PyMOL Python script that loads the backbone (N, CA, C, O; Angstrom):
from pymol import cmd

cmd.read_pdbstr("""\
ATOM      1  N   UNK A   1     140.536 103.882 102.646  1.00  0.00           N
ATOM      2  CA  UNK A   1     139.078 104.301 102.116  1.00  0.00           C
ATOM      3  C   UNK A   1     138.244 103.322 102.854  1.00  0.00           C
ATOM      4  O   UNK A   1     138.469 102.119 102.978  1.00  0.00           O
ATOM      5  N   UNK A   2     137.162 104.066 103.369  1.00  0.00           N
ATOM      6  CA  UNK A   2     135.900 103.253 104.178  1.00  0.00           C
ATOM      7  C   UNK A   2     135.045 102.768 102.972  1.00  0.00           C
ATOM      8  O   UNK A   2     134.709 103.376 101.955  1.00  0.00           O
ATOM      9  N   UNK A   3     134.778 101.431 103.400  1.00  0.00           N
ATOM     10  CA  UNK A   3     134.049 100.683 102.663  1.00  0.00           C
ATOM     11  C   UNK A   3     132.302 101.058 102.670  1.00  0.00           C
ATOM     12  O   UNK A   3     131.605 100.807 103.653  1.00  0.00           O
ATOM     13  N   UNK A   4     131.921 101.502 101.783  1.00  0.00           N
ATOM     14  CA  UNK A   4     130.312 101.775 101.786  1.00  0.00           C
ATOM     15  C   UNK A   4     129.506 100.620 101.772  1.00  0.00           C
ATOM     16  O   UNK A   4     129.689  99.779 100.892  1.00  0.00           O
ATOM     17  N   UNK A   5     128.551 100.453 102.717  1.00  0.00           N
ATOM     18  CA  UNK A   5     127.763  99.168 102.754  1.00  0.00           C
ATOM     19  C   UNK A   5     126.591  99.383 101.844  1.00  0.00           C
ATOM     20  O   UNK A   5     125.944 100.429 101.797  1.00  0.00           O
ATOM     21  N   UNK A   6     126.365  98.294 101.114  1.00  0.00           N
ATOM     22  CA  UNK A   6     125.215  98.464 100.009  1.00  0.00           C
ATOM     23  C   UNK A   6     124.083  98.188 100.719  1.00  0.00           C
ATOM     24  O   UNK A   6     123.992  97.183 101.424  1.00  0.00           O
ATOM     25  N   UNK A   7     122.933  99.253 100.552  1.00  0.00           N
ATOM     26  CA  UNK A   7     121.589  99.009 101.042  1.00  0.00           C
ATOM     27  C   UNK A   7     120.938  98.065 100.106  1.00  0.00           C
ATOM     28  O   UNK A   7     121.036  98.209  98.887  1.00  0.00           O
ATOM     29  N   UNK A   8     120.190  96.981 100.726  1.00  0.00           N
ATOM     30  CA  UNK A   8     119.416  95.989  99.887  1.00  0.00           C
ATOM     31  C   UNK A   8     118.149  96.698  99.344  1.00  0.00           C
ATOM     32  O   UNK A   8     117.376  97.064 100.229  1.00  0.00           O
ATOM     33  N   UNK A   9     117.791  96.958  98.107  1.00  0.00           N
ATOM     34  CA  UNK A   9     116.627  97.475  97.690  1.00  0.00           C
ATOM     35  C   UNK A   9     115.507  96.511  97.175  1.00  0.00           C
ATOM     36  O   UNK A   9     115.705  95.581  96.392  1.00  0.00           O
ATOM     37  N   UNK A  10     114.458  96.817  97.652  1.00  0.00           N
ATOM     38  CA  UNK A  10     113.359  95.860  97.052  1.00  0.00           C
ATOM     39  C   UNK A  10     112.135  96.809  96.436  1.00  0.00           C
ATOM     40  O   UNK A  10     112.047  98.008  96.700  1.00  0.00           O
ATOM     41  N   UNK A  11     111.215  96.101  95.587  1.00  0.00           N
ATOM     42  CA  UNK A  11     110.399  96.714  94.896  1.00  0.00           C
ATOM     43  C   UNK A  11     108.887  96.318  95.352  1.00  0.00           C
ATOM     44  O   UNK A  11     108.430  95.177  95.421  1.00  0.00           O
ATOM     45  N   UNK A  12     108.178  97.630  95.669  1.00  0.00           N
ATOM     46  CA  UNK A  12     106.898  97.086  96.414  1.00  0.00           C
ATOM     47  C   UNK A  12     106.101  96.719  95.202  1.00  0.00           C
ATOM     48  O   UNK A  12     106.336  97.244  94.113  1.00  0.00           O
ATOM     49  N   UNK A  13     105.046  95.713  95.397  1.00  0.00           N
ATOM     50  CA  UNK A  13     104.366  95.027  94.176  1.00  0.00           C
ATOM     51  C   UNK A  13     103.060  95.754  94.019  1.00  0.00           C
ATOM     52  O   UNK A  13     102.394  95.527  93.009  1.00  0.00           O
ATOM     53  N   UNK A  14     102.601  96.667  94.985  1.00  0.00           N
ATOM     54  CA  UNK A  14     101.584  97.470  94.813  1.00  0.00           C
ATOM     55  C   UNK A  14     101.926  98.905  94.084  1.00  0.00           C
ATOM     56  O   UNK A  14     101.321  99.216  93.058  1.00  0.00           O
ATOM     57  N   UNK A  15     102.758  99.623  94.566  1.00  0.00           N
ATOM     58  CA  UNK A  15     102.901 100.835  93.881  1.00  0.00           C
ATOM     59  C   UNK A  15     104.266 100.851  92.904  1.00  0.00           C
ATOM     60  O   UNK A  15     104.552 101.845  92.238  1.00  0.00           O
ATOM     61  N   UNK A  16     104.962  99.792  92.902  1.00  0.00           N
ATOM     62  CA  UNK A  16     106.121  99.771  92.024  1.00  0.00           C
ATOM     63  C   UNK A  16     107.421 100.331  92.339  1.00  0.00           C
ATOM     64  O   UNK A  16     108.422 100.186  91.637  1.00  0.00           O
ATOM     65  N   UNK A  17     107.351 101.067  93.574  1.00  0.00           N
ATOM     66  CA  UNK A  17     108.738 101.948  93.869  1.00  0.00           C
ATOM     67  C   UNK A  17     109.458 101.083  94.757  1.00  0.00           C
ATOM     68  O   UNK A  17     109.043 100.317  95.627  1.00  0.00           O
ATOM     69  N   UNK A  18     110.970 101.437  94.251  1.00  0.00           N
ATOM     70  CA  UNK A  18     112.160 100.625  94.882  1.00  0.00           C
ATOM     71  C   UNK A  18     112.452 101.420  96.208  1.00  0.00           C
ATOM     72  O   UNK A  18     112.606 102.640  96.157  1.00  0.00           O
ATOM     73  N   UNK A  19     112.520 100.794  97.283  1.00  0.00           N
ATOM     74  CA  UNK A  19     113.027 101.418  98.526  1.00  0.00           C
ATOM     75  C   UNK A  19     113.721 100.301  99.537  1.00  0.00           C
ATOM     76  O   UNK A  19     113.393  99.119  99.426  1.00  0.00           O
ATOM     77  N   UNK A  20     114.578 100.669 100.410  1.00  0.00           N
ATOM     78  CA  UNK A  20     115.423  99.961 101.222  1.00  0.00           C
ATOM     79  C   UNK A  20     114.517  98.863 101.908  1.00  0.00           C
ATOM     80  O   UNK A  20     113.490  99.179 102.507  1.00  0.00           O
ATOM     81  N   UNK A  21     114.954  97.547 101.789  1.00  0.00           N
ATOM     82  CA  UNK A  21     114.421  96.578 102.448  1.00  0.00           C
ATOM     83  C   UNK A  21     113.655  96.704 103.652  1.00  0.00           C
ATOM     84  O   UNK A  21     112.568  96.161 103.849  1.00  0.00           O
ATOM     85  N   UNK A  22     114.390  97.589 104.600  1.00  0.00           N
ATOM     86  CA  UNK A  22     113.954  97.908 105.780  1.00  0.00           C
ATOM     87  C   UNK A  22     112.612  98.638 106.069  1.00  0.00           C
ATOM     88  O   UNK A  22     111.968  98.532 107.113  1.00  0.00           O
ATOM     89  N   UNK A  23     112.268  99.444 104.919  1.00  0.00           N
ATOM     90  CA  UNK A  23     111.058 100.383 105.013  1.00  0.00           C
ATOM     91  C   UNK A  23     110.060  99.568 104.227  1.00  0.00           C
ATOM     92  O   UNK A  23     109.098 100.236 103.849  1.00  0.00           O
ATOM     93  N   UNK A  24     110.044  98.183 103.854  1.00  0.00           N
ATOM     94  CA  UNK A  24     109.025  97.574 103.276  1.00  0.00           C
ATOM     95  C   UNK A  24     108.505  96.362 104.239  1.00  0.00           C
ATOM     96  O   UNK A  24     109.073  96.065 105.290  1.00  0.00           O
ATOM     97  N   UNK A  25     107.571  95.833 103.833  1.00  0.00           N
ATOM     98  CA  UNK A  25     107.229  94.461 104.744  1.00  0.00           C
ATOM     99  C   UNK A  25     107.014  93.429 103.787  1.00  0.00           C
ATOM    100  O   UNK A  25     106.532  93.613 102.670  1.00  0.00           O
ATOM    101  N   UNK A  26     107.459  92.119 104.349  1.00  0.00           N
ATOM    102  CA  UNK A  26     107.634  91.119 103.346  1.00  0.00           C
ATOM    103  C   UNK A  26     106.292  89.938 103.445  1.00  0.00           C
ATOM    104  O   UNK A  26     106.054  89.351 104.501  1.00  0.00           O
ATOM    105  N   UNK A  27     105.755  89.787 102.603  1.00  0.00           N
ATOM    106  CA  UNK A  27     104.550  88.858 102.359  1.00  0.00           C
ATOM    107  C   UNK A  27     105.094  87.525 102.002  1.00  0.00           C
ATOM    108  O   UNK A  27     105.748  87.472 100.961  1.00  0.00           O
ATOM    109  N   UNK A  28     104.931  86.423 102.703  1.00  0.00           N
ATOM    110  CA  UNK A  28     105.356  84.952 102.418  1.00  0.00           C
ATOM    111  C   UNK A  28     104.450  84.106 102.061  1.00  0.00           C
ATOM    112  O   UNK A  28     103.326  84.112 102.563  1.00  0.00           O
ATOM    113  N   UNK A  29     104.841  83.243 101.114  1.00  0.00           N
ATOM    114  CA  UNK A  29     104.009  81.996 100.870  1.00  0.00           C
ATOM    115  C   UNK A  29     105.020  80.781 101.190  1.00  0.00           C
ATOM    116  O   UNK A  29     106.031  80.569 100.522  1.00  0.00           O
ATOM    117  N   UNK A  30     104.593  79.970 102.360  1.00  0.00           N
ATOM    118  CA  UNK A  30     105.392  78.750 102.696  1.00  0.00           C
ATOM    119  C   UNK A  30     104.889  77.674 101.561  1.00  0.00           C
ATOM    120  O   UNK A  30     104.218  77.879 100.549  1.00  0.00           O
ATOM    121  N   UNK A  31     105.502  76.329 102.131  1.00  0.00           N
ATOM    122  CA  UNK A  31     105.442  75.154 101.412  1.00  0.00           C
ATOM    123  C   UNK A  31     103.952  74.742 101.507  1.00  0.00           C
ATOM    124  O   UNK A  31     103.434  74.071 100.616  1.00  0.00           O
ATOM    125  N   UNK A  32     103.341  75.114 102.492  1.00  0.00           N
ATOM    126  CA  UNK A  32     101.780  74.726 102.592  1.00  0.00           C
ATOM    127  C   UNK A  32     100.994  75.549 102.122  1.00  0.00           C
ATOM    128  O   UNK A  32      99.833  75.536 102.531  1.00  0.00           O
ATOM    129  N   UNK A  33     101.387  76.457 101.172  1.00  0.00           N
ATOM    130  CA  UNK A  33     100.757  77.523 100.364  1.00  0.00           C
ATOM    131  C   UNK A  33      99.970  78.345 101.405  1.00  0.00           C
ATOM    132  O   UNK A  33      98.834  78.732 101.132  1.00  0.00           O
ATOM    133  N   UNK A  34     100.612  78.651 102.727  1.00  0.00           N
ATOM    134  CA  UNK A  34      99.781  79.677 103.685  1.00  0.00           C
ATOM    135  C   UNK A  34     100.538  81.079 103.342  1.00  0.00           C
ATOM    136  O   UNK A  34     101.749  81.136 103.129  1.00  0.00           O
ATOM    137  N   UNK A  35      99.791  82.036 103.320  1.00  0.00           N
ATOM    138  CA  UNK A  35     100.190  83.365 102.901  1.00  0.00           C
ATOM    139  C   UNK A  35     100.249  84.348 103.920  1.00  0.00           C
ATOM    140  O   UNK A  35      99.085  84.620 104.212  1.00  0.00           O
ATOM    141  N   UNK A  36     101.043  85.015 104.604  1.00  0.00           N
ATOM    142  CA  UNK A  36     101.206  85.773 105.983  1.00  0.00           C
ATOM    143  C   UNK A  36     102.214  86.946 105.716  1.00  0.00           C
ATOM    144  O   UNK A  36     102.991  87.011 104.764  1.00  0.00           O
ATOM    145  N   UNK A  37     102.062  87.872 106.739  1.00  0.00           N
ATOM    146  CA  UNK A  37     103.075  88.854 106.837  1.00  0.00           C
ATOM    147  C   UNK A  37     104.375  88.454 107.417  1.00  0.00           C
ATOM    148  O   UNK A  37     104.273  87.683 108.371  1.00  0.00           O
ATOM    149  N   UNK A  38     105.607  88.804 107.059  1.00  0.00           N
ATOM    150  CA  UNK A  38     106.727  88.248 107.457  1.00  0.00           C
ATOM    151  C   UNK A  38     107.233  89.397 108.365  1.00  0.00           C
ATOM    152  O   UNK A  38     107.862  90.205 107.683  1.00  0.00           O
ATOM    153  N   UNK A  39     107.172  89.743 109.667  1.00  0.00           N
ATOM    154  CA  UNK A  39     107.538  90.797 110.206  1.00  0.00           C
ATOM    155  C   UNK A  39     109.230  90.706 110.362  1.00  0.00           C
ATOM    156  O   UNK A  39     109.944  91.708 110.377  1.00  0.00           O
ATOM    157  N   UNK A  40     109.669  89.492 110.459  1.00  0.00           N
ATOM    158  CA  UNK A  40     111.106  89.390 110.869  1.00  0.00           C
ATOM    159  C   UNK A  40     112.049  89.489 109.448  1.00  0.00           C
ATOM    160  O   UNK A  40     113.232  89.818 109.538  1.00  0.00           O
ATOM    161  N   UNK A  41     111.495  89.212 108.278  1.00  0.00           N
ATOM    162  CA  UNK A  41     111.979  89.163 106.786  1.00  0.00           C
ATOM    163  C   UNK A  41     112.665  87.898 106.598  1.00  0.00           C
ATOM    164  O   UNK A  41     113.224  87.809 105.504  1.00  0.00           O
ATOM    165  N   UNK A  42     112.795  86.714 107.505  1.00  0.00           N
ATOM    166  CA  UNK A  42     113.540  85.854 107.801  1.00  0.00           C
ATOM    167  C   UNK A  42     112.966  84.476 107.442  1.00  0.00           C
ATOM    168  O   UNK A  42     113.719  83.519 107.263  1.00  0.00           O
ATOM    169  N   UNK A  43     111.736  84.384 107.344  1.00  0.00           N
ATOM    170  CA  UNK A  43     110.883  83.132 107.200  1.00  0.00           C
ATOM    171  C   UNK A  43     111.096  82.434 106.103  1.00  0.00           C
ATOM    172  O   UNK A  43     111.378  83.164 105.153  1.00  0.00           O
ATOM    173  N   UNK A  44     111.070  81.201 105.833  1.00  0.00           N
ATOM    174  CA  UNK A  44     111.209  80.251 104.804  1.00  0.00           C
ATOM    175  C   UNK A  44     110.043  80.595 103.842  1.00  0.00           C
ATOM    176  O   UNK A  44     108.928  80.866 104.286  1.00  0.00           O
ATOM    177  N   UNK A  45     110.312  80.580 102.551  1.00  0.00           N
ATOM    178  CA  UNK A  45     109.186  80.843 101.524  1.00  0.00           C
ATOM    179  C   UNK A  45     109.451  81.859 100.469  1.00  0.00           C
ATOM    180  O   UNK A  45     110.357  82.692 100.519  1.00  0.00           O
ATOM    181  N   UNK A  46     108.528  81.711  99.445  1.00  0.00           N
ATOM    182  CA  UNK A  46     108.547  82.831  98.472  1.00  0.00           C
ATOM    183  C   UNK A  46     108.141  84.127  99.114  1.00  0.00           C
ATOM    184  O   UNK A  46     107.087  84.215  99.743  1.00  0.00           O
ATOM    185  N   UNK A  47     108.991  85.160  98.956  1.00  0.00           N
ATOM    186  CA  UNK A  47     108.609  86.385  99.469  1.00  0.00           C
ATOM    187  C   UNK A  47     108.288  87.691  98.370  1.00  0.00           C
ATOM    188  O   UNK A  47     108.940  87.865  97.340  1.00  0.00           O
ATOM    189  N   UNK A  48     107.395  88.372  98.719  1.00  0.00           N
ATOM    190  CA  UNK A  48     107.177  89.734  97.944  1.00  0.00           C
ATOM    191  C   UNK A  48     106.957  90.936  98.874  1.00  0.00           C
ATOM    192  O   UNK A  48     106.394  90.811  99.961  1.00  0.00           O
ATOM    193  N   UNK A  49     107.359  91.949  98.470  1.00  0.00           N
ATOM    194  CA  UNK A  49     107.393  93.092  99.618  1.00  0.00           C
ATOM    195  C   UNK A  49     106.550  94.165  99.082  1.00  0.00           C
ATOM    196  O   UNK A  49     106.375  94.318  97.874  1.00  0.00           O
ATOM    197  N   UNK A  50     105.991  94.963 100.055  1.00  0.00           N
ATOM    198  CA  UNK A  50     104.934  95.694 100.074  1.00  0.00           C
ATOM    199  C   UNK A  50     105.148  96.870 101.103  1.00  0.00           C
ATOM    200  O   UNK A  50     105.572  96.658 102.239  1.00  0.00           O
ATOM    201  N   UNK A  51     104.815  98.165 100.613  1.00  0.00           N
ATOM    202  CA  UNK A  51     104.967  99.309 101.430  1.00  0.00           C
ATOM    203  C   UNK A  51     104.141  99.294 102.918  1.00  0.00           C
ATOM    204  O   UNK A  51     103.333  98.379 103.079  1.00  0.00           O
ATOM    205  N   UNK A  52     104.271  99.990 103.682  1.00  0.00           N
ATOM    206  CA  UNK A  52     103.566  99.733 105.161  1.00  0.00           C
ATOM    207  C   UNK A  52     102.079 100.525 104.906  1.00  0.00           C
ATOM    208  O   UNK A  52     101.663 101.210 105.841  1.00  0.00           O
ATOM    209  N   UNK A  53     101.415 100.460 103.881  1.00  0.00           N
ATOM    210  CA  UNK A  53     100.168 100.993 103.971  1.00  0.00           C
ATOM    211  C   UNK A  53      99.280 100.372 103.182  1.00  0.00           C
ATOM    212  O   UNK A  53      99.599  99.700 102.201  1.00  0.00           O
ATOM    213  N   UNK A  54      98.060 100.578 103.591  1.00  0.00           N
ATOM    214  CA  UNK A  54      96.858  99.738 102.970  1.00  0.00           C
ATOM    215  C   UNK A  54      96.639 100.219 101.412  1.00  0.00           C
ATOM    216  O   UNK A  54      96.034  99.447 100.668  1.00  0.00           O
ATOM    217  N   UNK A  55      97.031 101.252 100.990  1.00  0.00           N
ATOM    218  CA  UNK A  55      96.658 101.658  99.535  1.00  0.00           C
ATOM    219  C   UNK A  55      97.689 100.608  98.544  1.00  0.00           C
ATOM    220  O   UNK A  55      97.398 100.108  97.457  1.00  0.00           O
ATOM    221  N   UNK A  56      98.837 100.489  99.245  1.00  0.00           N
ATOM    222  CA  UNK A  56      99.504  99.342  98.247  1.00  0.00           C
ATOM    223  C   UNK A  56      99.207  98.183  98.166  1.00  0.00           C
ATOM    224  O   UNK A  56      99.443  97.487  97.178  1.00  0.00           O
ATOM    225  N   UNK A  57      98.603  97.774  99.274  1.00  0.00           N
ATOM    226  CA  UNK A  57      98.085  96.268  99.339  1.00  0.00           C
ATOM    227  C   UNK A  57      96.698  96.252  98.440  1.00  0.00           C
ATOM    228  O   UNK A  57      96.467  95.260  97.749  1.00  0.00           O
ATOM    229  N   UNK A  58      95.940  97.172  98.458  1.00  0.00           N
ATOM    230  CA  UNK A  58      94.761  97.329  97.716  1.00  0.00           C
ATOM    231  C   UNK A  58      95.190  97.413  96.212  1.00  0.00           C
ATOM    232  O   UNK A  58      94.468  96.857  95.385  1.00  0.00           O
ATOM    233  N   UNK A  59      96.268  98.044  95.822  1.00  0.00           N
ATOM    234  CA  UNK A  59      96.605  98.077  94.637  1.00  0.00           C
ATOM    235  C   UNK A  59      97.286  96.814  94.109  1.00  0.00           C
ATOM    236  O   UNK A  59      97.216  96.449  92.935  1.00  0.00           O
ATOM    237  N   UNK A  60      97.935  96.193  95.058  1.00  0.00           N
ATOM    238  CA  UNK A  60      98.540  94.635  94.568  1.00  0.00           C
ATOM    239  C   UNK A  60      97.142  93.727  94.436  1.00  0.00           C
ATOM    240  O   UNK A  60      97.056  92.871  93.556  1.00  0.00           O
ATOM    241  N   UNK A  61      96.162  93.953  95.285  1.00  0.00           N
ATOM    242  CA  UNK A  61      95.078  93.106  94.940  1.00  0.00           C
ATOM    243  C   UNK A  61      94.402  93.269  93.747  1.00  0.00           C
ATOM    244  O   UNK A  61      93.971  92.315  93.099  1.00  0.00           O
ATOM    245  N   UNK A  62      94.278  94.504  93.398  1.00  0.00           N
ATOM    246  CA  UNK A  62      93.401  94.967  92.065  1.00  0.00           C
ATOM    247  C   UNK A  62      94.022  94.445  90.970  1.00  0.00           C
ATOM    248  O   UNK A  62      93.398  93.923  90.045  1.00  0.00           O
ATOM    249  N   UNK A  63      95.334  94.560  91.014  1.00  0.00           N
ATOM    250  CA  UNK A  63      96.182  94.141  89.747  1.00  0.00           C
ATOM    251  C   UNK A  63      96.532  92.688  89.933  1.00  0.00           C
ATOM    252  O   UNK A  63      97.191  92.195  89.017  1.00  0.00           O
ATOM    253  N   UNK A  64      96.240  91.975  90.862  1.00  0.00           N
ATOM    254  CA  UNK A  64      96.667  90.741  91.023  1.00  0.00           C
ATOM    255  C   UNK A  64      98.092  90.271  90.978  1.00  0.00           C
ATOM    256  O   UNK A  64      98.563  89.261  90.455  1.00  0.00           O
ATOM    257  N   UNK A  65      98.645  91.203  91.625  1.00  0.00           N
ATOM    258  CA  UNK A  65     100.328  91.385  91.851  1.00  0.00           C
ATOM    259  C   UNK A  65     100.748  90.220  92.534  1.00  0.00           C
ATOM    260  O   UNK A  65     101.708  89.552  92.151  1.00  0.00           O
ATOM    261  N   UNK A  66      99.965  89.907  93.682  1.00  0.00           N
ATOM    262  CA  UNK A  66     100.172  88.615  94.558  1.00  0.00           C
ATOM    263  C   UNK A  66      99.933  87.427  93.935  1.00  0.00           C
ATOM    264  O   UNK A  66     100.667  86.471  94.184  1.00  0.00           O
ATOM    265  N   UNK A  67      98.898  87.313  93.053  1.00  0.00           N
ATOM    266  CA  UNK A  67      98.528  85.853  92.362  1.00  0.00           C
ATOM    267  C   UNK A  67      99.739  85.708  91.377  1.00  0.00           C
ATOM    268  O   UNK A  67     100.158  84.575  91.144  1.00  0.00           O
ATOM    269  N   UNK A  68     100.299  86.754  90.811  1.00  0.00           N
ATOM    270  CA  UNK A  68     101.359  86.550  90.192  1.00  0.00           C
ATOM    271  C   UNK A  68     102.689  86.176  90.546  1.00  0.00           C
ATOM    272  O   UNK A  68     103.383  85.387  89.905  1.00  0.00           O
ATOM    273  N   UNK A  69     103.069  86.863  91.749  1.00  0.00           N
ATOM    274  CA  UNK A  69     104.101  86.672  92.616  1.00  0.00           C
ATOM    275  C   UNK A  69     104.252  85.408  93.088  1.00  0.00           C
ATOM    276  O   UNK A  69     105.339  84.838  93.001  1.00  0.00           O
ATOM    277  N   UNK A  70     103.202  84.846  93.627  1.00  0.00           N
ATOM    278  CA  UNK A  70     102.978  83.454  94.167  1.00  0.00           C
ATOM    279  C   UNK A  70     102.479  82.412  93.231  1.00  0.00           C
ATOM    280  O   UNK A  70     102.357  81.221  93.516  1.00  0.00           O
ATOM    281  N   UNK A  71     102.219  82.930  92.162  1.00  0.00           N
ATOM    282  CA  UNK A  71     101.798  81.757  91.163  1.00  0.00           C
ATOM    283  C   UNK A  71     100.546  80.953  91.432  1.00  0.00           C
ATOM    284  O   UNK A  71     100.375  79.767  91.151  1.00  0.00           O
ATOM    285  N   UNK A  72      99.681  81.793  92.029  1.00  0.00           N
ATOM    286  CA  UNK A  72      98.319  81.059  92.572  1.00  0.00           C
ATOM    287  C   UNK A  72      97.319  81.628  92.783  1.00  0.00           C
ATOM    288  O   UNK A  72      97.607  82.779  93.112  1.00  0.00           O
ATOM    289  N   UNK A  73      96.030  81.436  92.782  1.00  0.00           N
ATOM    290  CA  UNK A  73      94.894  82.256  93.200  1.00  0.00           C
ATOM    291  C   UNK A  73      94.902  82.406  94.619  1.00  0.00           C
ATOM    292  O   UNK A  73      95.107  81.476  95.400  1.00  0.00           O
ATOM    293  N   UNK A  74      94.643  83.758  94.987  1.00  0.00           N
ATOM    294  CA  UNK A  74      94.654  84.041  96.407  1.00  0.00           C
ATOM    295  C   UNK A  74      93.298  84.382  96.980  1.00  0.00           C
ATOM    296  O   UNK A  74      92.640  85.286  96.464  1.00  0.00           O
ATOM    297  N   UNK A  75      92.809  83.649  98.106  1.00  0.00           N
ATOM    298  CA  UNK A  75      91.343  83.737  98.676  1.00  0.00           C
ATOM    299  C   UNK A  75      91.368  85.163  99.305  1.00  0.00           C
ATOM    300  O   UNK A  75      92.321  85.885  99.601  1.00  0.00           O
ATOM    301  N   UNK A  76      89.892  85.359  99.427  1.00  0.00           N
ATOM    302  CA  UNK A  76      89.538  86.660  99.821  1.00  0.00           C
ATOM    303  C   UNK A  76      89.896  86.647 101.213  1.00  0.00           C
ATOM    304  O   UNK A  76      90.237  87.719 101.713  1.00  0.00           O
ATOM    305  N   UNK A  77      89.872  85.518 101.983  1.00  0.00           N
ATOM    306  CA  UNK A  77      90.032  85.645 103.465  1.00  0.00           C
ATOM    307  C   UNK A  77      91.596  85.824 103.507  1.00  0.00           C
ATOM    308  O   UNK A  77      92.089  86.621 104.306  1.00  0.00           O
ATOM    309  N   UNK A  78      92.192  85.259 102.850  1.00  0.00           N
ATOM    310  CA  UNK A  78      93.832  85.730 102.846  1.00  0.00           C
ATOM    311  C   UNK A  78      94.042  87.165 102.809  1.00  0.00           C
ATOM    312  O   UNK A  78      94.717  87.741 103.663  1.00  0.00           O
ATOM    313  N   UNK A  79      93.384  87.854 101.676  1.00  0.00           N
ATOM    314  CA  UNK A  79      93.645  89.225 101.779  1.00  0.00           C
ATOM    315  C   UNK A  79      93.180  89.917 102.851  1.00  0.00           C
ATOM    316  O   UNK A  79      93.758  90.950 103.191  1.00  0.00           O
ATOM    317  N   UNK A  80      91.970  89.408 103.598  1.00  0.00           N
ATOM    318  CA  UNK A  80      91.544  90.303 104.852  1.00  0.00           C
ATOM    319  C   UNK A  80      92.227  89.979 105.934  1.00  0.00           C
ATOM    320  O   UNK A  80      92.272  90.808 106.843  1.00  0.00           O
ATOM    321  N   UNK A  81      92.970  88.592 106.093  1.00  0.00           N
ATOM    322  CA  UNK A  81      93.999  88.449 107.028  1.00  0.00           C
ATOM    323  C   UNK A  81      95.302  89.463 106.811  1.00  0.00           C
ATOM    324  O   UNK A  81      95.909  90.021 107.725  1.00  0.00           O
ATOM    325  N   UNK A  82      95.573  89.566 105.487  1.00  0.00           N
ATOM    326  CA  UNK A  82      96.954  90.654 105.399  1.00  0.00           C
ATOM    327  C   UNK A  82      96.612  91.949 105.765  1.00  0.00           C
ATOM    328  O   UNK A  82      97.420  92.702 106.308  1.00  0.00           O
ATOM    329  N   UNK A  83      95.241  92.319 105.452  1.00  0.00           N
ATOM    330  CA  UNK A  83      94.899  93.862 105.734  1.00  0.00           C
ATOM    331  C   UNK A  83      94.846  93.888 107.339  1.00  0.00           C
ATOM    332  O   UNK A  83      95.423  94.838 107.870  1.00  0.00           O
ATOM    333  N   UNK A  84      94.175  92.886 108.224  1.00  0.00           N
ATOM    334  CA  UNK A  84      94.334  93.116 109.573  1.00  0.00           C
ATOM    335  C   UNK A  84      95.769  92.976 110.003  1.00  0.00           C
ATOM    336  O   UNK A  84      96.189  93.601 110.976  1.00  0.00           O
ATOM    337  N   UNK A  85      96.483  92.216 109.338  1.00  0.00           N
ATOM    338  CA  UNK A  85      97.843  92.162 109.920  1.00  0.00           C
ATOM    339  C   UNK A  85      98.708  93.695 109.863  1.00  0.00           C
ATOM    340  O   UNK A  85      99.501  94.209 110.653  1.00  0.00           O
ATOM    341  N   UNK A  86      98.191  94.106 108.646  1.00  0.00           N
ATOM    342  CA  UNK A  86      98.903  95.377 108.336  1.00  0.00           C
ATOM    343  C   UNK A  86      98.531  96.577 109.187  1.00  0.00           C
ATOM    344  O   UNK A  86      99.315  97.494 109.428  1.00  0.00           O
ATOM    345  N   UNK A  87      97.105  96.500 109.688  1.00  0.00           N
ATOM    346  CA  UNK A  87      96.411  97.442 110.424  1.00  0.00           C
ATOM    347  C   UNK A  87      97.312  97.334 111.939  1.00  0.00           C
ATOM    348  O   UNK A  87      97.836  98.251 112.572  1.00  0.00           O
ATOM    349  N   UNK A  88      97.281  96.272 112.159  1.00  0.00           N
ATOM    350  CA  UNK A  88      98.060  96.013 113.702  1.00  0.00           C
ATOM    351  C   UNK A  88      99.645  96.571 113.817  1.00  0.00           C
ATOM    352  O   UNK A  88     100.186  96.785 114.902  1.00  0.00           O
ATOM    353  N   UNK A  89     100.228  96.751 112.645  1.00  0.00           N
ATOM    354  CA  UNK A  89     101.653  97.315 112.545  1.00  0.00           C
ATOM    355  C   UNK A  89     101.768  98.691 112.970  1.00  0.00           C
ATOM    356  O   UNK A  89     102.860  99.258 112.937  1.00  0.00           O
TER     357      UNK A  89
END
""", "prot")
cmd.dss("prot")
cmd.show_as("cartoon", "prot")
cmd.util.cbc("prot")
cmd.orient("prot")
């Protein structure tokens, strides 16, 4: 009997939908409190996942979901950097 490989699921902090990890992009906060997109999904730090679209990032910003996920106040310039990184994807 073939063993079925379990697909890791993650929840988007913008829309709240659960999707396979590979369909989402990871946002990381490292030890220096820097917040950035992690394209590899392997960087050290606290991670939160979001869909590959700007609407979910906007929802996460409006609901302060990133602030809660990383337990800190997030600056406007950090959000702008995240938007720019997402547009380049």
